A tleap script that builds the chain and sets N, CA, C and O, in Angstrom:
source leaprc.protein.ff14SB
mol = sequence {
  NMET ILE TYR PRO GLU GLU GLN LEU GLU GLU
  LEU LYS ALA GLN PHE GLY PRO GLY VAL ARG
  GLU PHE GLU GLU GLY GLY HIE VAL TYR LEU
  TYR ILE PRO GLY LEU LYS MET PRO PRO GLY
  CYS THR PRO GLU ILE THR ASP ALA LEU LEU
  CYS PRO GLN THR HIE SER GLY TYR THR SER
  ARG LEU PHE PHE LYS GLU ARG ILE GLN THR
  THR LYS GLN VAL ASN TRP ASN GLY GLN PHE
  LEU ILE LEU GLY VAL GLN TRP TYR ALA PHE
  SER TYR ASN ASN ILE LYS ASP MET PRO LEU
  MET ASN MET ILE MET SER HIE LEU ARG GLY
  MET VAL CALA
}
set mol.1.N position { -4.107 53.132 23.452 }
set mol.1.CA position { -5.329 53.074 24.223 }
set mol.1.C position { -5.887 54.492 24.343 }
set mol.1.O position { -5.160 55.432 24.665 }
set mol.2.N position { -7.190 54.633 24.079 }
set mol.2.CA position { -7.814 55.957 24.109 }
set mol.2.C position { -8.831 56.078 25.243 }
set mol.2.O position { -9.683 56.966 25.221 }
set mol.3.N position { -8.745 55.203 26.217 }
set mol.3.CA position { -9.685 55.173 27.328 }
set mol.3.C position { -8.932 54.661 28.553 }
set mol.3.O position { -7.877 54.042 28.408 }
set mol.4.N position { -9.449 54.905 29.744 }
set mol.4.CA position { -8.768 54.430 30.959 }
set mol.4.C position { -8.743 52.896 31.041 }
set mol.4.O position { -9.705 52.234 30.655 }
set mol.5.N position { -7.656 52.351 31.537 }
set mol.5.CA position { -7.474 50.898 31.675 }
set mol.5.C position { -8.598 50.258 32.489 }
set mol.5.O position { -9.012 49.136 32.197 }
set mol.6.N position { -9.093 50.964 33.507 }
set mol.6.CA position { -10.154 50.369 34.337 }
set mol.6.C position { -11.433 50.116 33.540 }
set mol.6.O position { -12.224 49.246 33.904 }
set mol.7.N position { -11.644 50.870 32.454 }
set mol.7.CA position { -12.818 50.619 31.620 }
set mol.7.C position { -12.685 49.297 30.866 }
set mol.7.O position { -13.666 48.569 30.710 }
set mol.8.N position { -11.486 48.989 30.403 }
set mol.8.CA position { -11.253 47.695 29.759 }
set mol.8.C position { -11.438 46.571 30.774 }
set mol.8.O position { -12.007 45.529 30.448 }
set mol.9.N position { -10.970 46.773 31.981 }
set mol.9.CA position { -11.140 45.768 33.033 }
set mol.9.C position { -12.618 45.562 33.362 }
set mol.9.O position { -13.038 44.439 33.641 }
set mol.10.N position { -13.404 46.632 33.330 }
set mol.10.CA position { -14.849 46.513 33.564 }
set mol.10.C position { -15.498 45.649 32.482 }
set mol.10.O position { -16.363 44.824 32.779 }
set mol.11.N position { -15.081 45.837 31.225 }
set mol.11.CA position { -15.624 45.021 30.139 }
set mol.11.C position { -15.252 43.552 30.332 }
set mol.11.O position { -16.081 42.669 30.114 }
set mol.12.N position { -14.022 43.290 30.735 }
set mol.12.CA position { -13.595 41.907 30.977 }
set mol.12.C position { -14.386 41.286 32.124 }
set mol.12.O position { -14.731 40.106 32.073 }
set mol.13.N position { -14.671 42.071 33.153 }
set mol.13.CA position { -15.459 41.569 34.282 }
set mol.13.C position { -16.887 41.244 33.844 }
set mol.13.O position { -17.471 40.267 34.313 }
set mol.14.N position { -17.448 42.049 32.956 }
set mol.14.CA position { -18.826 41.862 32.507 }
set mol.14.C position { -18.947 40.790 31.425 }
set mol.14.O position { -19.854 39.958 31.473 }
set mol.15.N position { -18.033 40.809 30.448 }
set mol.15.CA position { -18.169 39.956 29.265 }
set mol.15.C position { -17.182 38.795 29.209 }
set mol.15.O position { -17.258 37.967 28.301 }
set mol.16.N position { -16.265 38.722 30.156 }
set mol.16.CA position { -15.334 37.603 30.214 }
set mol.16.C position { -13.931 37.966 29.770 }
set mol.16.O position { -13.701 39.028 29.192 }
set mol.17.N position { -12.990 37.065 30.049 }
set mol.17.CA position { -11.583 37.341 29.771 }
set mol.17.C position { -11.240 37.367 28.286 }
set mol.17.O position { -10.123 37.735 27.920 }
set mol.18.N position { -12.186 36.981 27.421 }
set mol.18.CA position { -11.932 37.005 25.977 }
set mol.18.C position { -11.958 38.393 25.372 }
set mol.18.O position { -11.609 38.559 24.203 }
set mol.19.N position { -12.366 39.403 26.144 }
set mol.19.CA position { -12.367 40.784 25.643 }
set mol.19.C position { -10.925 41.175 25.344 }
set mol.19.O position { -10.038 41.027 26.186 }
set mol.20.N position { -10.707 41.675 24.134 }
set mol.20.CA position { -9.355 42.040 23.695 }
set mol.20.C position { -9.369 43.370 22.957 }
set mol.20.O position { -10.371 43.756 22.355 }
set mol.21.N position { -8.251 44.052 23.017 }
set mol.21.CA position { -8.068 45.309 22.287 }
set mol.21.C position { -7.192 45.037 21.066 }
set mol.21.O position { -6.185 44.335 21.153 }
set mol.22.N position { -7.596 45.609 19.916 }
set mol.22.CA position { -6.833 45.497 18.678 }
set mol.22.C position { -6.754 46.863 18.023 }
set mol.22.O position { -7.578 47.738 18.287 }
set mol.23.N position { -5.767 47.038 17.178 }
set mol.23.CA position { -5.668 48.240 16.352 }
set mol.23.C position { -5.501 47.812 14.908 }
set mol.23.O position { -4.753 46.884 14.600 }
set mol.24.N position { -6.213 48.505 14.024 }
set mol.24.CA position { -6.083 48.262 12.594 }
set mol.24.C position { -6.500 49.522 11.859 }
set mol.24.O position { -7.523 50.126 12.182 }
set mol.25.N position { -5.721 49.915 10.883 }
set mol.25.CA position { -6.073 51.069 10.057 }
set mol.25.C position { -6.258 52.351 10.836 }
set mol.25.O position { -7.069 53.193 10.451 }
set mol.26.N position { -5.526 52.519 11.925 }
set mol.26.CA position { -5.635 53.730 12.722 }
set mol.26.C position { -6.812 53.751 13.683 }
set mol.26.O position { -7.063 54.768 14.329 }
set mol.27.N position { -7.533 52.646 13.785 }
set mol.27.CA position { -8.674 52.545 14.694 }
set mol.27.C position { -8.384 51.541 15.800 }
set mol.27.O position { -7.695 50.542 15.595 }
set mol.28.N position { -8.924 51.830 16.970 }
set mol.28.CA position { -8.878 50.906 18.100 }
set mol.28.C position { -10.189 50.128 18.106 }
set mol.28.O position { -11.262 50.704 17.931 }
set mol.29.N position { -10.095 48.817 18.308 }
set mol.29.CA position { -11.272 47.959 18.396 }
set mol.29.C position { -11.203 47.146 19.674 }
set mol.29.O position { -10.132 46.708 20.093 }
set mol.30.N position { -12.346 46.953 20.278 }
set mol.30.CA position { -12.458 46.073 21.435 }
set mol.30.C position { -13.322 44.890 21.021 }
set mol.30.O position { -14.508 45.042 20.728 }
set mol.31.N position { -12.719 43.726 21.002 }
set mol.31.CA position { -13.414 42.496 20.634 }
set mol.31.C position { -14.170 41.979 21.852 }
set mol.31.O position { -13.596 41.807 22.927 }
set mol.32.N position { -15.470 41.733 21.668 }
set mol.32.CA position { -16.334 41.256 22.749 }
set mol.32.C position { -16.967 39.941 22.291 }
set mol.32.O position { -17.942 39.953 21.540 }
set mol.33.N position { -16.422 38.813 22.736 }
set mol.33.CA position { -16.991 37.527 22.313 }
set mol.33.C position { -18.293 37.224 23.051 }
set mol.33.O position { -18.418 37.481 24.248 }
set mol.34.N position { -19.252 36.676 22.319 }
set mol.34.CA position { -20.489 36.225 22.951 }
set mol.34.C position { -21.320 37.322 23.583 }
set mol.34.O position { -21.859 37.144 24.676 }
set mol.35.N position { -21.431 38.465 22.903 }
set mol.35.CA position { -22.232 39.574 23.435 }
set mol.35.C position { -23.715 39.218 23.355 }
set mol.35.O position { -24.218 38.846 22.295 }
set mol.36.N position { -24.399 39.334 24.475 }
set mol.36.CA position { -25.832 39.036 24.533 }
set mol.36.C position { -26.613 40.203 23.941 }
set mol.36.O position { -26.409 41.358 24.314 }
set mol.37.N position { -27.510 39.882 23.013 }
set mol.37.CA position { -28.328 40.890 22.355 }
set mol.37.C position { -29.556 41.219 23.208 }
set mol.37.O position { -29.941 40.438 24.078 }
set mol.38.N position { -30.166 42.378 22.954 }
set mol.38.CA position { -31.387 42.734 23.685 }
set mol.38.C position { -32.513 41.727 23.417 }
set mol.38.O position { -32.484 41.031 22.402 }
set mol.39.N position { -33.495 41.643 24.308 }
set mol.39.CA position { -34.625 40.733 24.104 }
set mol.39.C position { -35.293 40.968 22.751 }
set mol.39.O position { -35.463 42.109 22.320 }
set mol.40.N position { -35.666 39.883 22.095 }
set mol.40.CA position { -36.338 39.967 20.808 }
set mol.40.C position { -35.400 39.941 19.617 }
set mol.40.O position { -35.861 39.945 18.476 }
set mol.41.N position { -34.098 39.913 19.852 }
set mol.41.CA position { -33.124 39.889 18.761 }
set mol.41.C position { -32.694 38.456 18.465 }
set mol.41.O position { -32.632 37.607 19.354 }
set mol.42.N position { -32.400 38.215 17.192 }
set mol.42.CA position { -31.908 36.913 16.748 }
set mol.42.C position { -30.683 37.132 15.873 }
set mol.42.O position { -30.733 37.942 14.947 }
set mol.43.N position { -29.591 36.437 16.139 }
set mol.43.CA position { -29.388 35.505 17.234 }
set mol.43.C position { -29.344 36.235 18.573 }
set mol.43.O position { -29.196 37.455 18.627 }
set mol.44.N position { -29.470 35.481 19.626 }
set mol.44.CA position { -29.470 36.068 20.964 }
set mol.44.C position { -28.067 36.438 21.427 }
set mol.44.O position { -27.900 37.296 22.294 }
set mol.45.N position { -27.060 35.788 20.849 }
set mol.45.CA position { -25.664 36.032 21.221 }
set mol.45.C position { -24.817 36.067 19.959 }
set mol.45.O position { -24.996 35.235 19.069 }
set mol.46.N position { -23.894 37.023 19.873 }
set mol.46.CA position { -22.947 37.087 18.760 }
set mol.46.C position { -21.686 37.810 19.214 }
set mol.46.O position { -21.687 38.495 20.237 }
set mol.47.N position { -20.635 37.657 18.462 }
set mol.47.CA position { -19.412 38.403 18.742 }
set mol.47.C position { -19.580 39.831 18.238 }
set mol.47.O position { -20.311 40.074 17.278 }
set mol.48.N position { -18.907 40.765 18.882 }
set mol.48.CA position { -19.008 42.174 18.501 }
set mol.48.C position { -17.644 42.846 18.607 }
set mol.48.O position { -16.741 42.371 19.296 }
set mol.49.N position { -17.529 43.958 17.905 }
set mol.49.CA position { -16.356 44.830 17.984 }
set mol.49.C position { -16.845 46.232 18.280 }
set mol.49.O position { -17.705 46.750 17.568 }
set mol.50.N position { -16.320 46.844 19.304 }
set mol.50.CA position { -16.610 48.247 19.585 }
set mol.50.C position { -15.441 49.080 19.099 }
set mol.50.O position { -14.292 48.817 19.453 }
set mol.51.N position { -15.735 50.082 18.290 }
set mol.51.CA position { -14.740 51.087 17.929 }
set mol.51.C position { -15.158 52.357 18.669 }
set mol.51.O position { -16.094 53.033 18.243 }
set mol.52.N position { -14.480 52.693 19.773 }
set mol.52.CA position { -14.914 53.808 20.617 }
set mol.52.C position { -14.454 55.180 20.128 }
set mol.52.O position { -14.403 56.135 20.902 }
set mol.53.N position { -14.125 55.270 18.855 }
set mol.53.CA position { -13.672 56.533 18.275 }
set mol.53.C position { -14.359 56.707 16.921 }
set mol.53.O position { -15.046 55.802 16.448 }
set mol.54.N position { -14.176 57.848 16.314 }
set mol.54.CA position { -14.800 58.133 15.027 }
set mol.54.C position { -14.402 57.083 13.996 }
set mol.54.O position { -13.227 56.751 13.839 }
set mol.55.N position { -15.419 56.568 13.295 }
set mol.55.CA position { -15.203 55.544 12.271 }
set mol.55.C position { -16.273 55.702 11.196 }
set mol.55.O position { -17.464 55.713 11.507 }
set mol.56.N position { -15.871 55.822 9.966 }
set mol.56.CA position { -16.764 55.887 8.801 }
set mol.56.C position { -17.889 56.913 8.977 }
set mol.56.O position { -19.036 56.652 8.616 }
set mol.57.N position { -17.550 58.076 9.533 }
set mol.57.CA position { -18.513 59.159 9.683 }
set mol.57.C position { -19.368 59.089 10.937 }
set mol.57.O position { -20.237 59.939 11.131 }
set mol.58.N position { -19.147 58.107 11.786 }
set mol.58.CA position { -19.897 57.947 13.027 }
set mol.58.C position { -18.979 58.212 14.209 }
set mol.58.O position { -17.775 57.970 14.132 }
set mol.59.N position { -19.547 58.710 15.304 }
set mol.59.CA position { -18.733 59.054 16.476 }
set mol.59.C position { -18.178 57.817 17.171 }
set mol.59.O position { -17.160 57.900 17.858 }
set mol.60.N position { -18.828 56.686 17.004 }
set mol.60.CA position { -18.353 55.377 17.460 }
set mol.60.C position { -19.169 54.350 16.690 }
set mol.60.O position { -20.210 54.677 16.120 }
set mol.61.N position { -18.693 53.099 16.673 }
set mol.61.CA position { -19.450 52.042 15.979 }
set mol.61.C position { -19.385 50.766 16.790 }
set mol.61.O position { -18.373 50.450 17.415 }
set mol.62.N position { -20.488 50.043 16.763 }
set mol.62.CA position { -20.521 48.698 17.313 }
set mol.62.C position { -20.789 47.766 16.136 }
set mol.62.O position { -21.845 47.828 15.506 }
set mol.63.N position { -19.823 46.909 15.851 }
set mol.63.CA position { -19.904 45.973 14.734 }
set mol.63.C position { -20.298 44.597 15.258 }
set mol.63.O position { -19.929 44.205 16.365 }
set mol.64.N position { -21.057 43.877 14.437 }
set mol.64.CA position { -21.534 42.552 14.815 }
set mol.64.C position { -21.037 41.515 13.821 }
set mol.64.O position { -20.893 41.800 12.632 }
set mol.65.N position { -20.779 40.325 14.309 }
set mol.65.CA position { -20.288 39.235 13.460 }
set mol.65.C position { -21.332 38.839 12.422 }
set mol.65.O position { -20.991 38.310 11.364 }
set mol.66.N position { -22.596 39.093 12.722 }
set mol.66.CA position { -23.674 38.785 11.788 }
set mol.66.C position { -24.763 39.838 11.912 }
set mol.66.O position { -24.856 40.542 12.918 }
set mol.67.N position { -25.583 39.935 10.877 }
set mol.67.CA position { -26.700 40.873 10.942 }
set mol.67.C position { -27.727 40.334 11.927 }
set mol.67.O position { -28.102 39.162 11.888 }
set mol.68.N position { -28.163 41.206 12.796 }
set mol.68.CA position { -29.092 40.824 13.858 }
set mol.68.C position { -30.519 41.161 13.424 }
set mol.68.O position { -30.788 42.266 12.952 }
set mol.69.N position { -31.420 40.208 13.586 }
set mol.69.CA position { -32.839 40.469 13.377 }
set mol.69.C position { -33.340 41.168 14.635 }
set mol.69.O position { -33.181 40.653 15.742 }
set mol.70.N position { -33.943 42.336 14.465 }
set mol.70.CA position { -34.359 43.135 15.615 }
set mol.70.C position { -35.867 43.340 15.632 }
set mol.70.O position { -36.555 43.070 14.648 }
set mol.71.N position { -36.367 43.820 16.762 }
set mol.71.CA position { -37.795 44.101 16.892 }
set mol.71.C position { -38.159 45.421 16.235 }
set mol.71.O position { -39.339 45.724 16.057 }
set mol.72.N position { -37.165 46.198 15.877 }
set mol.72.CA position { -37.394 47.484 15.221 }
set mol.72.C position { -36.603 47.497 13.919 }
set mol.72.O position { -35.592 46.807 13.787 }
set mol.73.N position { -37.065 48.276 12.979 }
set mol.73.CA position { -36.366 48.407 11.696 }
set mol.73.C position { -35.100 49.233 11.901 }
set mol.73.O position { -35.176 50.394 12.303 }
set mol.74.N position { -33.948 48.649 11.631 }
set mol.74.CA position { -32.691 49.393 11.697 }
set mol.74.C position { -32.045 49.373 10.317 }
set mol.74.O position { -32.275 48.461 9.523 }
set mol.75.N position { -31.244 50.377 10.048 }
set mol.75.CA position { -30.587 50.525 8.754 }
set mol.75.C position { -29.198 49.892 8.810 }
set mol.75.O position { -28.239 50.521 9.258 }
set mol.76.N position { -29.096 48.645 8.354 }
set mol.76.CA position { -27.798 47.964 8.287 }
set mol.76.C position { -27.060 48.533 7.085 }
set mol.76.O position { -27.222 48.061 5.960 }
set mol.77.N position { -26.257 49.541 7.336 }
set mol.77.CA position { -25.610 50.264 6.243 }
set mol.77.C position { -24.120 50.001 6.130 }
set mol.77.O position { -23.444 50.629 5.315 }
set mol.78.N position { -23.604 49.099 6.921 }
set mol.78.CA position { -22.160 48.900 6.876 }
set mol.78.C position { -21.748 47.451 6.878 }
set mol.78.O position { -22.196 46.661 7.709 }
set mol.79.N position { -20.879 47.107 5.927 }
set mol.79.CA position { -20.174 45.832 5.924 }
set mol.79.C position { -18.703 46.178 5.859 }
set mol.79.O position { -18.267 46.890 4.955 }
set mol.80.N position { -17.940 45.680 6.810 }
set mol.80.CA position { -16.535 46.054 6.907 }
set mol.80.C position { -15.677 44.816 7.114 }
set mol.80.O position { -16.044 43.909 7.861 }
set mol.81.N position { -14.542 44.789 6.450 }
set mol.81.CA position { -13.555 43.748 6.683 }
set mol.81.C position { -12.583 44.295 7.720 }
set mol.81.O position { -11.779 45.180 7.428 }
set mol.82.N position { -12.665 43.764 8.924 }
set mol.82.CA position { -11.833 44.218 10.042 }
set mol.82.C position { -11.145 42.994 10.627 }
set mol.82.O position { -11.792 41.992 10.934 }
set mol.83.N position { -9.851 43.082 10.774 }
set mol.83.CA position { -9.069 41.979 11.326 }
set mol.83.C position { -9.281 40.699 10.526 }
set mol.83.O position { -9.251 39.596 11.072 }
set mol.84.N position { -9.498 40.865 9.215 }
set mol.84.CA position { -9.654 39.727 8.322 }
set mol.84.C position { -11.006 39.048 8.383 }
set mol.84.O position { -11.173 37.959 7.835 }
set mol.85.N position { -11.980 39.673 9.043 }
set mol.85.CA position { -13.314 39.090 9.226 }
set mol.85.C position { -14.362 40.106 8.777 }
set mol.85.O position { -14.192 41.309 8.976 }
set mol.86.N position { -15.448 39.619 8.171 }
set mol.86.CA position { -16.564 40.476 7.764 }
set mol.86.C position { -17.406 40.838 8.987 }
set mol.86.O position { -17.814 39.956 9.743 }
set mol.87.N position { -17.667 42.140 9.185 }
set mol.87.CA position { -18.477 42.635 10.301 }
set mol.87.C position { -19.583 43.529 9.747 }
set mol.87.O position { -19.445 44.091 8.660 }
set mol.88.N position { -20.678 43.658 10.492 }
set mol.88.CA position { -21.840 44.442 10.081 }
set mol.88.C position { -22.144 45.512 11.126 }
set mol.88.O position { -21.926 45.318 12.322 }
set mol.89.N position { -22.651 46.645 10.645 }
set mol.89.CA position { -23.027 47.735 11.554 }
set mol.89.C position { -24.298 48.392 11.041 }
set mol.89.O position { -24.542 48.455 9.836 }
set mol.90.N position { -25.095 48.875 11.970 }
set mol.90.CA position { -26.288 49.624 11.584 }
set mol.90.C position { -26.058 51.104 11.860 }
set mol.90.O position { -25.170 51.481 12.625 }
set mol.91.N position { -26.866 51.921 11.228 }
set mol.91.CA position { -26.723 53.367 11.332 }
set mol.91.C position { -27.247 53.843 12.683 }
set mol.91.O position { -28.447 53.803 12.955 }
set mol.92.N position { -26.320 54.292 13.518 }
set mol.92.CA position { -26.669 54.813 14.837 }
set mol.92.C position { -25.522 55.708 15.254 }
set mol.92.O position { -24.381 55.251 15.324 }
set mol.93.N position { -25.798 56.977 15.535 }
set mol.93.CA position { -24.713 57.946 15.697 }
set mol.93.C position { -24.830 58.723 17.008 }
set mol.93.O position { -25.808 58.618 17.747 }
set mol.94.N position { -23.798 59.494 17.251 }
set mol.94.CA position { -23.685 60.401 18.397 }
set mol.94.C position { -23.585 59.675 19.735 }
set mol.94.O position { -24.075 60.160 20.754 }
set mol.95.N position { -22.949 58.520 19.719 }
set mol.95.CA position { -22.620 57.805 20.951 }
set mol.95.C position { -21.143 58.090 21.209 }
set mol.95.O position { -20.272 57.508 20.562 }
set mol.96.N position { -20.866 58.979 22.147 }
set mol.96.CA position { -19.480 59.379 22.411 }
set mol.96.C position { -19.377 59.954 23.811 }
set mol.96.O position { -20.380 60.154 24.497 }
set mol.97.N position { -18.148 60.214 24.219 }
set mol.97.CA position { -17.870 60.880 25.497 }
set mol.97.C position { -18.566 60.211 26.682 }
set mol.97.O position { -19.185 60.874 27.515 }
set mol.98.N position { -18.450 58.887 26.737 }
set mol.98.CA position { -19.013 58.139 27.858 }
set mol.98.C position { -18.147 56.906 28.088 }
set mol.98.O position { -17.378 56.520 27.208 }
set mol.99.N position { -18.261 56.289 29.249 }
set mol.99.CA position { -17.499 55.064 29.498 }
set mol.99.C position { -17.828 53.979 28.460 }
set mol.99.O position { -18.919 53.966 27.889 }
set mol.100.N position { -16.883 53.085 28.229 }
set mol.100.CA position { -17.044 52.041 27.215 }
set mol.100.C position { -18.296 51.197 27.440 }
set mol.100.O position { -19.016 50.902 26.486 }
set mol.101.N position { -18.566 50.807 28.675 }
set mol.101.CA position { -19.748 49.989 28.965 }
set mol.101.C position { -21.019 50.734 28.567 }
set mol.101.O position { -21.916 50.146 27.963 }
set mol.102.N position { -21.103 52.004 28.895 }
set mol.102.CA position { -22.272 52.809 28.524 }
set mol.102.C position { -22.388 52.928 27.010 }
set mol.102.O position { -23.492 52.926 26.466 }
set mol.103.N position { -21.256 53.031 26.335 }
set mol.103.CA position { -21.246 53.130 24.880 }
set mol.103.C position { -21.849 51.862 24.263 }
set mol.103.O position { -22.681 51.943 23.358 }
set mol.104.N position { -21.432 50.709 24.749 }
set mol.104.CA position { -21.964 49.440 24.242 }
set mol.104.C position { -23.465 49.360 24.502 }
set mol.104.O position { -24.232 49.022 23.601 }
set mol.105.N position { -23.886 49.664 25.715 }
set mol.105.CA position { -25.308 49.593 26.061 }
set mol.105.C position { -26.138 50.569 25.225 }
set mol.105.O position { -27.260 50.247 24.833 }
set mol.106.N position { -25.602 51.747 24.952 }
set mol.106.CA position { -26.320 52.728 24.128 }
set mol.106.C position { -26.510 52.211 22.711 }
set mol.106.O position { -27.590 52.355 22.139 }
set mol.107.N position { -25.474 51.612 22.141 }
set mol.107.CA position { -25.598 51.030 20.799 }
set mol.107.C position { -26.631 49.903 20.798 }
set mol.107.O position { -27.440 49.811 19.875 }
set mol.108.N position { -26.613 49.054 21.809 }
set mol.108.CA position { -27.577 47.952 21.869 }
set mol.108.C position { -29.007 48.465 22.015 }
set mol.108.O position { -29.928 47.916 21.411 }
set mol.109.N position { -29.197 49.516 22.816 }
set mol.109.CA position { -30.539 50.110 22.955 }
set mol.109.C position { -31.044 50.624 21.614 }
set mol.109.O position { -32.244 50.586 21.339 }
set mol.110.N position { -30.123 51.107 20.776 }
set mol.110.CA position { -30.512 51.611 19.461 }
set mol.110.C position { -31.118 50.549 18.558 }
set mol.110.O position { -31.756 50.876 17.557 }
set mol.111.N position { -30.926 49.291 18.899 }
set mol.111.CA position { -31.484 48.198 18.096 }
set mol.111.C position { -32.952 47.941 18.402 }
set mol.111.O position { -33.669 47.372 17.578 }
set mol.112.N position { -33.399 48.352 19.571 }
set mol.112.CA position { -34.755 47.984 19.991 }
set mol.112.C position { -35.609 49.162 20.454 }
set mol.112.O position { -36.828 49.025 20.561 }
set mol.113.N position { -35.011 50.292 20.725 }
set mol.113.CA position { -35.781 51.433 21.246 }
set mol.113.C position { -36.048 52.463 20.166 }
set mol.113.O position { -36.681 53.485 20.430 }
savepdb mol mol.pdb
quit
């Protein structure tokens, strides 16, 4: 674990008891089932994985179970096989040194702002 336990508990309180921590390939992932997307995104809800540490040249990554249609043009530059499942990520960097909840919200804002 690379973050305080209370931050994981905050995610479980916000997103439900299905939030889980996994490790694969030297990376920590937080599985967030049924993450609600910002207004104007399709689908409105999808599963996500937060990697709160450096991954593939980014300071952190938020991966989505499917590519999200957004109100703004984003660069979907990543397809990754993680935990045996295909995940997608868009190019958004320098999200670091903040609580996990803030990290997730910052990545989501990057889809629409």
